[in-house]
C-alpha positions in Angstrom: 78.6 -26.4 127.3 78.0 -28.2 124.0 76.4 -31.1 125.8 74.1 -28.7 127.6 72.8 -27.2 124.4 72.2 -30.7 123.0 70.5 -32.0 126.1 68.2 -29.0 126.3 67.5 -29.4 122.6 66.5 -33.0 123.1 64.1 -32.0 125.9 62.5 -29.3 123.8 62.2 -31.6 120.8 60.5 -34.3 123.0 57.8 -31.8 124.0 57.3 -30.6 120.4 59.1 -27.3 120.7 61.0 -27.8 117.4 62.1 -24.2 116.7 63.6 -23.8 120.1 65.2 -27.3 119.9 66.7 -26.3 116.5 68.1 -23.2 118.0 69.8 -25.2 120.8 71.4 -27.6 118.2 72.6 -24.6 116.2 74.2 -23.1 119.3 75.8 -26.4 120.0 77.3 -26.4 116.5 78.5 -22.8 116.8 80.4 -24.0 119.9 81.6 -27.2 118.2 81.1 -27.6 114.5 82.5 -31.1 114.7 79.8 -32.5 116.9 78.2 -35.3 114.9 75.2 -35.7 117.2 74.3 -32.1 117.0 74.3 -32.3 113.2 72.2 -35.5 113.4 69.6 -33.9 115.7 69.6 -30.8 113.5 68.8 -33.0 110.5 66.0 -34.7 112.4 64.3 -31.3 113.2 64.8 -30.1 109.6 63.3 -33.4 108.3 60.3 -33.1 110.7 59.7 -29.5 109.4 59.8 -30.6 105.8 63.2 -28.9 105.1 64.4 -32.0 103.4 67.4 -30.7 101.4 68.8 -29.0 104.5 68.2 -32.2 106.5 70.2 -34.2 104.0 73.1 -31.7 104.3 72.9 -32.0 108.1 73.1 -35.8 108.0 75.9 -35.6 105.5 77.8 -33.4 107.9 77.2 -35.9 110.7 78.5 -38.7 108.5 81.5 -36.6 107.4 82.5 -36.4 111.1 81.5 -39.9 112.0 81.5 -42.2 109.0 80.0 -45.2 110.9 77.0 -43.2 112.1 74.3 -45.8 111.2 71.4 -43.7 112.3 72.5 -40.7 110.2 72.8 -43.0 107.1 69.4 -44.3 107.8 67.7 -41.0 108.3 69.4 -39.7 105.2 67.9 -42.6 103.3 64.5 -41.9 104.8 64.6 -38.3 103.6 65.8 -39.3 100.1 62.9 -41.7 100.0 60.5 -38.9 100.8 62.0 -37.0 97.9 61.5 -40.0 95.6 65.2 -40.4 95.2 64.9 -44.1 95.7 68.2 -45.3 94.3 70.1 -42.8 96.5 67.9 -43.8 99.4 68.8 -47.5 98.8 72.5 -46.7 98.9 72.3 -44.8 102.2 70.2 -47.5 103.8 72.6 -50.2 102.5 75.3 -48.4 104.3 73.2 -48.2 107.5 72.6 -51.9 107.5 76.3 -52.7 106.9 77.1 -50.7 109.9 74.3 -51.9 112.1 72.8 -55.2 110.9 70.2 -55.3 113.7 68.9 -51.8 113.0 65.2 -52.4 112.3 64.4 -49.0 111.0 67.0 -49.4 108.2 65.7 -52.7 107.1 62.1 -51.4 107.1 62.9 -48.2 105.2 65.1 -50.1 102.7 62.1 -52.3 102.1 60.0 -49.2 101.3 62.7 -48.0 98.8 62.9 -51.4 97.1 59.1 -51.4 96.8 59.1 -48.0 95.2 61.7 -49.3 92.7 59.4 -52.2 91.9 61.7 -54.8 93.5 58.8 -56.4 95.4 60.4 -59.8 96.5 63.4 -58.0 97.9 61.1 -55.5 99.7 59.2 -58.4 101.3 62.5 -59.9 102.4 63.5 -56.6 104.1 60.1 -56.3 105.8 60.6 -59.8 107.1 64.0 -59.0 108.4 62.6 -55.9 110.2 60.0 -58.2 111.7 62.6 -60.6 112.9 64.1 -57.8 114.9 60.8 -56.3 116.0 57.9 -58.7 115.5 55.3 -56.2 116.8 56.1 -53.6 114.2 52.6 -53.0 112.7 54.0 -50.6 110.0 56.1 -53.5 108.6 53.1 -55.8 108.6 51.1 -53.1 106.8 53.8 -52.5 104.3 54.0 -56.2 103.6 50.2 -56.2 103.1 50.5 -53.3 100.6 53.3 -55.0 98.8 51.3 -58.2 98.4 48.4 -56.2 97.2 50.5 -54.6 94.4 51.7 -58.1 93.5 48.1 -59.4 93.3 48.6 -61.8 96.2 45.5 -60.8 97.9 45.1 -63.5 100.5 48.6 -62.9 101.8 47.9 -59.1 101.7 44.8 -59.6 103.9 46.7 -61.8 106.3 49.5 -59.2 106.7 47.0 -56.4 107.2 45.1 -58.4 109.7 48.3 -58.9 111.7 48.9 -55.1 111.6 45.4 -54.5 113.0 45.9 -57.2 115.6 48.9 -55.1 116.9 47.2 -51.7 116.5 43.4 -52.0 116.0 42.8 -48.3 115.8 44.8 -47.8 112.5 42.1 -46.6 110.2 44.4 -46.4 107.2 45.1 -50.1 107.4 41.4 -51.0 107.7 40.6 -48.8 104.6 43.4 -50.5 102.6 42.1 -53.9 103.8 38.7 -52.9 102.4 40.2 -52.3 99.0 41.8 -55.8 99.0 38.5 -57.4 99.9 36.9 -55.5 97.0 39.6 -56.9 94.7 38.4 -60.3 95.8 34.8 -59.4 95.2 34.1 -59.5 98.9 31.8 -56.4 99.2 30.4 -57.4 102.6 33.9 -57.7 104.1 35.0 -54.5 102.4 32.1 -52.6 103.9 32.9 -54.0 107.4 36.5 -52.8 107.0 35.4 -49.4 105.9 33.2 -49.2 109.0 36.2 -50.0 111.2 38.3 -47.5 109.4 35.7 -44.7 110.0 35.3 -45.8 113.6 39.0 -45.3 114.1 39.2 -42.0 112.2 36.1 -40.1 111.1 38.1 -38.1 108.6 38.4 -41.3 106.5 34.8 -40.8 105.4 36.0 -38.2 102.8 38.8 -40.5 101.8 36.5 -43.4 101.2 34.1 -41.2 99.2 36.8 -40.1 96.8 39.0 -43.2 96.5 38.4 -44.7 93.1 39.5 -48.1 94.4 36.2 -48.1 96.3 34.1 -46.9 93.4 32.2 -50.2 93.1 30.7 -49.5 96.5 29.8 -45.8 96.0 26.1 -46.5 95.1 25.6 -49.0 97.9 23.1 -47.9 100.4 25.2 -49.3 103.2 28.3 -47.4 101.9 26.3 -44.1 101.7 25.1 -44.6 105.3 28.7 -45.2 106.5 30.1 -42.0 104.9 27.1 -39.7 105.6 
């Protein structure tokens, strides 16, 4: 019975019916309050619907039942990171990695927490570890690129972002960030080319480019104005 509720919830969640999925997970927990997976899936829905504090509580309940639940520790860390509670996020992600050393998502998200804490070299090491596990993770390459940008290591930033785009060429956000790095290197032509690629991938980025102060040096450029018109 409990498994039926969970299985149905997973099917509904897969197809985007989050409220109905949550209802199924709740019914599973009414039948068996000690079902760690049901708490985990409930937390996942609550996180996806921006109910972050309730999501953390759900993950805590899963962990209370199953202390070695690496995915629950990881997801708790992700939510804490969204809430800018980076030290707590780091602790949760540390625990996830201890339990599952090959869990790519935990390494990647711990890298994000470390970057937010200004621990850039450690963040890069975690992104590299994530990429050892999953070399085609374009998010990890992009995050490396952003970290290098913050550190002022612009050539390495561009190389990492180029790798992210090699893996997923339609990521307009990466192209727009790459434009900013080119501009930091006084490469206006390359910056404009990257902006064009960003807008080609996502037309909504025209407005972002027009308002992003990191691109201000290009705002009066005729080519820029043509791109964002």
